[in-house]
C-alpha positions in Angstrom: 79.5 136.4 63.5 82.5 134.2 64.2 84.8 136.5 62.3 83.4 139.6 64.0 84.0 138.1 67.5 87.5 137.1 66.4 88.2 140.6 65.2 87.0 142.2 68.4 89.1 139.7 70.4 92.2 140.6 68.3 91.5 144.3 68.7 91.2 144.0 72.4 94.4 142.0 72.6 96.3 144.6 70.6 94.9 147.4 72.8 96.1 145.5 75.9 99.6 145.1 74.4 99.8 148.9 73.7 98.6 149.5 77.3 101.4 147.4 78.7 104.0 149.4 76.6 102.4 152.7 77.7 102.4 151.6 81.4 106.1 150.6 81.0 106.9 154.0 79.6 105.0 155.9 82.3 106.7 153.9 85.1 110.1 154.3 83.5 109.5 158.1 83.1 108.5 158.4 86.8 111.5 156.4 87.9 113.8 158.6 85.8 112.3 161.8 87.2 111.8 160.9 90.9 114.1 157.9 91.5 111.3 156.1 93.3 111.6 152.3 92.7 109.7 150.8 89.8 108.4 147.9 91.8 106.3 150.2 94.0 104.7 151.5 90.8 104.6 148.6 88.3 103.2 145.8 90.5 100.1 147.8 91.7 99.5 149.0 88.1 99.6 145.4 86.8 97.4 144.2 89.6 94.8 147.0 89.8 94.6 148.3 86.2 95.3 145.3 84.1 93.9 142.6 86.5 97.1 140.5 86.2 97.2 137.6 88.7 98.9 138.7 91.9 101.8 136.2 91.7 102.4 136.8 88.0 102.5 140.6 88.5 105.1 140.1 91.2 107.2 137.5 89.4 107.2 139.5 86.1 108.1 142.7 87.8 111.0 141.1 89.7 112.7 140.1 86.4 111.8 143.5 85.0 113.6 145.1 88.0 116.7 142.9 87.8 117.1 143.9 84.1 116.5 147.6 84.5 118.7 147.9 87.7 121.6 146.0 86.0 122.2 149.2 84.0 122.3 151.2 87.2 124.9 148.9 88.8 127.3 149.5 85.9 126.9 153.3 86.2 127.4 153.3 90.0 130.3 150.9 89.7 132.2 153.1 87.3 131.7 156.1 89.7 132.9 154.1 92.7 129.5 154.5 94.4 129.2 151.0 95.8 130.2 149.8 99.3 130.5 146.1 98.7 130.8 145.5 102.4 127.2 146.8 102.8 126.1 144.8 99.8 127.5 141.6 101.3 125.8 142.1 104.6 122.5 142.8 103.0 122.8 139.8 100.7 123.7 137.5 103.6 120.1 138.1 104.9 118.1 138.8 101.7 119.2 135.9 99.4 118.4 133.1 102.0 115.1 134.9 102.8 114.2 135.1 99.1 114.9 131.4 98.6 112.9 130.4 101.7 110.0 132.6 100.7 110.0 130.9 97.2 109.9 127.5 98.9 107.0 128.6 101.0 105.1 129.8 98.0 105.8 126.5 96.2 104.5 124.6 99.2 101.1 126.3 99.5 100.6 127.2 95.8 100.6 130.6 94.2 96.9 130.2 93.1 95.5 129.7 96.5 93.3 132.3 98.1 95.6 132.6 101.1 98.6 133.5 98.9 96.7 135.9 96.8 95.4 137.7 99.8 98.8 137.5 101.5 100.5 139.1 98.5 97.9 141.9 98.4 98.3 142.6 102.1 102.1 142.6 102.2 102.1 144.6 99.0 100.0 147.2 100.7 102.2 147.2 103.8 105.3 147.6 101.6 103.7 150.5 99.7 102.9 152.2 102.9 106.4 151.8 104.3 107.8 153.0 100.9 105.6 156.1 100.9 106.5 157.0 104.5 110.3 156.5 103.7 109.9 158.8 100.7 107.9 161.5 102.5 109.8 161.6 105.7 113.4 160.7 104.6 114.9 164.1 105.3 113.3 164.3 108.8 114.6 160.8 109.7 118.1 161.7 108.4 118.1 164.9 110.5 116.9 163.0 113.6 119.6 160.4 113.1 122.4 163.0 112.8 121.5 164.4 116.2 121.2 161.0 117.8 122.2 157.7 116.2 119.2 155.5 116.2 121.3 152.3 115.9 124.5 152.0 118.0 127.6 151.4 115.8 128.4 147.9 117.1 125.0 146.7 116.1 125.1 148.1 112.6 126.4 144.9 110.8 123.8 142.7 112.5 121.1 145.3 111.7 122.1 145.4 108.1 121.8 141.6 107.8 118.4 141.8 109.5 117.4 144.6 107.0 118.4 142.3 104.2 116.3 139.4 105.6 113.2 141.7 105.8 113.8 143.0 102.3 114.3 139.5 100.9 110.9 138.5 102.3 109.1 141.6 101.1 110.7 141.8 97.7 110.1 138.1 96.9 106.4 138.3 98.0 105.6 141.8 96.7 108.5 142.9 94.4 108.5 146.2 96.5 111.1 147.3 99.0 114.5 147.2 97.3 114.3 150.9 96.3 113.2 153.8 98.4 112.6 151.7 101.5 116.0 150.1 101.4 117.8 153.4 100.8 116.0 155.1 103.7 116.9 152.3 106.1 120.6 152.3 105.0 120.7 156.1 105.4 119.7 155.6 109.1 122.2 152.8 109.6 125.1 154.6 107.8 124.6 158.4 108.4 128.3 159.2 107.6 128.3 157.5 104.2 127.3 159.7 101.2 123.9 159.4 99.8 125.3 158.5 96.3 127.2 155.6 97.8 124.1 154.4 99.8 122.0 154.6 96.6 124.7 152.7 94.6 125.0 150.0 97.2 121.2 149.6 97.4 121.1 149.2 93.6 124.0 146.7 93.7 122.2 144.6 96.3 118.8 144.9 94.5 120.2 143.2 91.3 121.0 139.8 92.8 118.0 140.0 95.1 115.5 140.6 92.3 117.2 138.1 90.1 117.1 135.3 92.7 113.5 136.2 93.6 112.6 136.5 89.9 114.1 133.1 89.0 112.3 131.6 92.0 109.0 132.9 90.6 110.0 131.6 87.1 110.4 128.1 88.7 106.9 128.5 90.0 105.5 129.5 86.5 104.6 133.0 87.7 106.5 135.0 85.1 104.9 136.2 81.9 107.8 136.7 79.4 105.6 138.3 76.7 104.4 140.9 79.3 108.0 141.4 80.5 109.1 142.3 76.9 106.3 144.8 76.5 107.1 146.5 79.8 110.8 146.8 78.9 109.9 148.1 75.5 108.2 151.1 77.1 110.3 151.6 80.2 113.8 151.8 78.7 113.0 154.9 76.7 110.9 156.2 79.6 113.7 156.0 82.1 116.1 157.8 79.6 113.6 160.6 78.9 112.6 161.0 82.5 116.3 161.2 83.7 116.8 164.1 81.2 113.8 166.0 82.4 114.6 166.3 86.1 115.5 170.0 85.7 112.1 170.8 84.2 110.1 169.5 87.2 110.1 170.1 90.9 111.3 166.6 91.7 110.4 166.9 95.4 106.8 167.8 94.6 106.5 164.9 92.2 108.0 162.5 94.7 105.6 163.7 97.4 102.5 163.5 95.2 103.6 160.0 94.1 104.2 158.9 97.8 100.7 160.2 98.8 99.2 158.1 95.9 101.1 155.1 97.2 99.6 155.7 100.7 96.1 155.5 99.3 96.8 152.5 97.1 98.7 150.8 99.9 95.9 151.1 102.4 93.3 149.9 99.9 95.4 146.7 99.2 96.3 146.0 102.9 93.0 147.0 104.4 90.3 146.7 101.7 87.5 146.8 104.4 88.6 150.3 105.5 85.9 152.9 104.8 86.9 155.2 102.0 86.2 158.3 104.1 88.6 157.0 106.8 91.2 156.2 104.1 91.0 159.8 102.8 91.2 161.1 106.3 94.5 159.2 106.9 95.8 160.5 103.6 94.9 164.1 104.5 96.5 163.7 107.9 99.8 162.5 106.4 99.8 165.3 103.9 99.2 167.9 106.6 101.9 166.4 108.8 104.4 166.5 105.9 103.5 170.1 105.2 103.9 171.1 108.9 107.3 169.3 109.2 108.5 171.0 106.0 107.6 174.4 107.3 109.2 173.7 110.7 112.4 172.4 109.0 112.5 175.5 106.7 112.0 177.8 109.8 114.9 176.2 111.7 117.4 176.8 108.9 
């Protein structure tokens, strides 16, 4: 019976390895098609589908993000789509915040129940904020064009503050450096092109995820074997997805993905919330999005 148990264990381990590669491919493909940040997809998958420990899921995803986004910074740099002034202001807030958050995690221990629950709560909050930024980005941009939400003289300080918030969220949850950061920057810098905002956000995300990831590595919360399997699937996934954007309604895919993130986010942040109420919130957001889209289309 010993050999039988060993065979089953080996088979299960191989299946899990293939599962990680497939998950990496699926997330890479979705990132390529929609542009939604991989952190908002990968960390919940590792946490909820593969039962990876919360801190390990975050730490591994951070190094995964720093590697995949490094390719993006080279592309944006060649096209001149990076405003290094914005990157510098963001980093002035985010890098110290990432270091302090790492020290905090080290002090209380990543295995403690408080940290695990804290990661799940803030991950849920970050997913909710990300989904709202994806769903209502155009509405926020339109509102900001009519009336600047942040006076010009406060923009540099607001950018540093944004970096500080992102540094905390990204280090604790691995989520926030993508869609959430882009939407906030579009509000702060409405006269700068979307391509330059996206390029600056990617350029900032690389050092942030690297510093936060190395911080997690110092805590022992990075699984390098898992990281390799995720990269093995995601790199071809991103390439294939980026070449299929013309075959899909990108906006519909983004909206569907954002609604899924709303549901996952509220389940992580508020697990005691009744499922009926959670579905009602999801339906309300979907109806609001539909109503705003119709109103925006009618005003053109």
